[in-house]
C-alpha positions, -999 to 999 in steps of 0.1 A, spaced: -107 139 23 -98 104 12 -64 88 21 -50 86 -11 -58 123 -15 -42 130 18 -9 113 4 -11 134 -26 -21 105 -49 -49 108 -76 -64 72 -87 -86 70 -119 -115 46 -116 -112 41 -155 -100 6 -154 -108 -19 -135 -83 -40 -108 -78 -76 -118 -48 -81 -92 -51 -87 -52 -21 -82 -29 -13 -102 2 -1 -90 29 12 -104 63 -2 -81 92 15 -83 129 0 -65 157 8 -66 191 1 -40 222 32 -27 246 28 -8 274 37 29 269 53 53 291 23 61 306 11 28 316 -14 28 281 -15 2 258 3 12 225 -8 -9 196 26 -13 172 28 -37 143 47 -47 111 30 -53 76 47 -73 52 37 -74 11 43 -110 4 52 -111 -33 82 -84 -25 89 -91 10 90 -55 17 83 -46 54 73 -16 75 69 -9 110 40 12 122 26 24 157 -6 43 148 -36 31 129 -33 58 106 4 49 96 -5 14 90 -33 27 62 -7 50 50 15 23 44 -10 1 27 -18 23 3 17 31 -6 27 -3 -13 -4 -9 -32 3 22 -51 38 12 -58 26 -23 -72 2 -3 -94 28 18 -108 50 -14 -113 24 -32 -133 16 -1 -151 54 0 -165 53 -38 -176 16 -31 -195 17 -35 -230 16 -7 -255 -15 1 -272 -20 -11 -305 -18 16 -322 17 27 -304 32 -5 -317 32 3 -354 58 26 -370 
C-alpha cells in the first residue's frame, strides 16, 4: 500500500506537476529512556512557514505528503476555469 493510499488520499496522474516545493528539515538524535538513540526532527515548508515536529521516520513521510497535498489542493482552487466554463 502506498503512503498516499494509507492516508486515504487519491492521486491522479492525468496532469503533470510543474511546481516544486522546498522544505527545511532538521534532524537530531536524543537519548531515549532505555539509553537508545531516538531520532527527532522538524520539517518546515519554506513558502508557508508551516512547521511540524516528528519522532518517527514514518511520521516525517506522512507530514511531507500532507504538506504537499495541501499545497496541491490550494493550487487547484486557484486554477483557471476551463474555457467552456468561462462563457455563459
